[in-house]
C-alpha positions in Angstrom: -26.0 11.1 -46.0 -27.4 14.6 -45.8 -28.0 16.2 -49.2 -26.4 19.5 -50.0 -29.8 20.8 -51.2 -32.8 20.5 -48.9 -36.3 21.9 -48.5 -37.2 25.0 -46.6 -39.4 24.6 -43.5 -39.7 28.2 -42.5 -43.0 29.8 -43.3 -41.4 33.2 -43.3 -39.0 32.3 -46.0 -39.4 31.4 -49.7 -36.7 29.1 -51.1 -36.2 29.2 -54.8 -34.4 26.3 -56.5 -32.9 27.3 -59.9 -32.1 24.4 -62.2 -30.2 24.6 -65.5 -31.5 22.5 -68.4 -29.8 19.2 -69.3 -27.1 18.8 -71.8 -27.8 19.3 -75.5 -25.9 18.4 -78.7 -25.1 22.1 -79.2 -23.6 22.2 -75.7 -21.4 19.2 -76.6 -20.4 20.7 -79.9 -19.8 24.1 -78.3 -22.4 25.9 -80.4 -24.2 28.9 -79.0 -27.9 28.3 -78.7 -29.6 31.5 -77.5 -33.3 31.3 -78.5 -32.8 28.3 -80.8 -35.1 25.6 -79.6 -32.7 22.7 -79.2 -33.7 19.6 -77.2 -31.7 17.8 -74.6 -29.7 14.8 -75.8 -29.5 11.3 -74.3 -27.0 12.5 -71.7 -29.2 15.4 -70.9 -32.1 13.1 -70.4 -30.1 11.1 -67.9 -29.1 14.3 -66.1 -32.7 15.4 -65.9 -33.8 12.0 -64.4 -31.0 12.4 -61.8 -31.9 15.9 -60.8 -35.6 14.9 -60.7 -34.8 12.1 -58.3 -32.5 14.4 -56.3 -35.2 16.9 -55.7 -38.1 14.5 -55.3 -38.4 14.9 -51.5 -38.9 18.7 -51.8 -42.5 19.7 -52.3 -42.7 22.5 -54.8 -45.6 25.0 -54.3 -44.9 26.6 -57.7 -42.9 25.6 -60.8 -41.8 27.9 -63.6 -39.8 27.0 -66.7 -38.5 28.6 -69.8 -40.7 27.6 -72.7 -37.8 26.3 -74.8 -37.9 22.6 -75.2 -34.6 21.9 -73.5 -36.0 23.3 -70.3 -39.5 21.8 -70.7 -38.0 18.3 -71.2 -35.6 18.8 -68.3 -38.6 19.7 -66.1 -40.7 16.7 -67.0 -38.7 14.2 -64.8 -38.7 16.7 -62.0 -42.4 17.1 -62.2 -43.0 13.4 -62.2 -42.3 13.5 -58.5 -44.4 16.6 -57.8 -48.0 17.6 -57.5 -47.8 21.2 -58.8 -51.2 22.3 -59.9 -50.2 25.0 -62.4 -46.8 24.7 -64.2 -45.9 28.0 -65.7 -44.0 28.2 -69.0 -42.7 31.6 -70.1 -40.6 33.1 -72.8 -39.3 35.5 -70.2 -36.9 32.8 -68.9 -35.4 32.1 -72.2 -31.6 32.3 -72.8 -30.4 35.6 -74.1 -31.2 36.2 -77.8 -27.7 36.2 -79.3 -28.8 37.6 -82.7 -26.6 36.6 -85.7 -24.2 34.4 -83.7 -26.9 31.9 -82.6 -26.1 28.5 -84.1 -22.4 29.4 -84.4 -19.4 28.0 -82.7 -17.5 30.5 -80.6 -14.4 30.6 -82.7 -16.5 31.1 -85.9 -18.3 34.0 -84.1 -15.0 35.6 -83.1 -13.6 35.2 -86.7 -16.7 36.8 -88.3 -17.7 39.4 -85.8 -14.6 40.0 -83.6 -14.0 39.5 -79.9 -17.1 41.7 -79.0 -19.5 39.3 -80.6 -21.4 38.9 -77.3 -22.6 42.4 -77.6 -24.8 41.4 -80.5 -28.4 40.5 -80.1 -30.4 41.2 -76.8 -28.8 43.7 -74.4 -28.0 42.7 -70.9 -30.5 45.2 -69.4 -33.3 43.7 -71.6 -32.5 40.2 -70.4 -32.4 41.2 -66.7 -35.7 43.1 -67.0 -37.7 40.2 -68.4 -36.2 37.7 -65.9 -36.7 40.1 -63.0 -40.4 40.4 -63.9 -40.7 36.7 -63.4 -38.7 36.8 -60.2 -40.9 39.5 -58.7 -44.1 37.6 -59.6 -42.7 34.5 -57.9 -42.1 36.5 -54.7 -45.5 38.2 -54.8 -47.3 34.9 -55.3 -45.2 33.2 -52.6 -46.3 35.9 -50.1 -50.0 35.8 -51.0 -50.3 32.0 -51.3 -47.9 31.0 -48.6 -45.4 29.3 -50.8 -42.3 27.9 -49.2 -40.4 26.1 -52.0 -40.5 27.0 -55.6 -38.5 25.6 -58.6 -37.4 27.5 -61.7 -35.8 25.8 -64.8 -33.9 28.0 -67.1 -30.6 28.6 -68.9 -26.9 29.0 -68.1 -26.6 32.6 -69.2 -29.8 33.6 -67.4 -28.7 31.9 -64.2 -25.3 33.5 -64.3 -26.4 37.0 -65.4 -29.4 37.3 -63.1 -27.9 35.8 -59.9 -24.9 38.1 -60.3 -27.4 41.0 -60.8 -29.1 40.0 -57.5 -25.8 40.1 -55.7 -24.4 43.3 -57.4 -27.6 45.4 -57.6 -30.2 44.0 -55.2 -27.9 43.4 -52.3 -28.5 39.7 -52.0 -26.0 38.1 -49.6 -23.7 35.1 -50.2 -23.9 32.3 -47.8 -20.8 31.3 -45.9 -18.4 29.5 -48.2 -19.7 31.1 -51.4 -17.7 33.7 -53.3 -18.6 36.1 -56.1 -16.2 34.2 -58.4 -18.4 31.1 -57.9 -21.3 32.8 -59.7 -20.4 31.7 -63.2 -22.1 29.6 -65.9 -23.2 26.5 -64.1 -23.1 22.9 -65.3 -26.1 21.2 -66.9 -28.8 20.4 -64.4 -26.9 22.1 -61.6 -29.0 23.6 -58.8 -28.8 27.0 -57.2 -30.7 27.8 -54.0 -31.8 31.3 -53.0 -33.8 32.2 -49.8 -36.0 35.3 -49.6 -37.4 36.8 -46.5 -41.2 37.3 -47.1 -41.4 40.4 -45.0 -38.4 42.3 -46.1 -37.5 40.7 -49.5 -33.9 40.4 -48.4 -32.2 37.6 -50.2 -29.4 35.1 -49.6 -27.7 33.0 -52.2 -27.3 29.7 -50.3 -26.0 27.4 -53.0 -24.8 27.7 -56.5 -23.8 25.2 -59.2 -24.6 22.1 -57.1 -24.1 18.9 -59.1 -24.2 16.4 -56.2 -26.8 14.4 -58.1 -24.4 13.8 -60.9 -21.9 12.1 -58.6 -19.4 14.9 -58.1 -18.6 18.6 -58.6 -18.7 19.7 -62.3 -18.1 23.0 -63.9 -18.4 24.5 -67.4 -14.9 25.0 -68.8 -15.8 27.4 -71.6 -17.6 30.3 -69.9 -18.5 31.9 -73.3 -20.7 29.0 -74.2 -24.5 29.4 -73.7 
């Protein structure tokens, strides 16, 4: 059976695979994590093994991950199947810093700070700026070093916010079958796929929220949770 996610074989294109970290106890308990360094739980470890096996036939020329432990430990089973020379960890791929509501359940945050609690902490433009700096570095390195397939491991809020930004503000296109409404907080260890033309920088969002490796299609029910 043909996989939904496959390697890029076009030297004129860079394909970036964006993986969300595995499930954590805070995810299960509906607690907002932000910059809190929460590890993946047993279910998350199984998810990480599955996504690692799912991606094993794709040779990654570059691998970049958030430095938070839930991404680092999701990346480990992926990297077991890879021969990436330099794995890059960076704080610029961290989840949005949620300020005083980090570590709180959503309803508690609403009760204490009101319905606009998500405006606390790091501003959207600050998040987008730091993630975009990484994205631009990935593209530049891909062009100079002839990279064809790159993997990024990061967080649900980062994936949602930044890929929507690519579509809304950088004119990335959606592949046939994808809709703007599909670009929402993805399930743990889901995979997004984005192609960039090395000459023009034009981008196409090919896949979003792929959970084929988990045995079906799964979505996050509470979109306020990070």
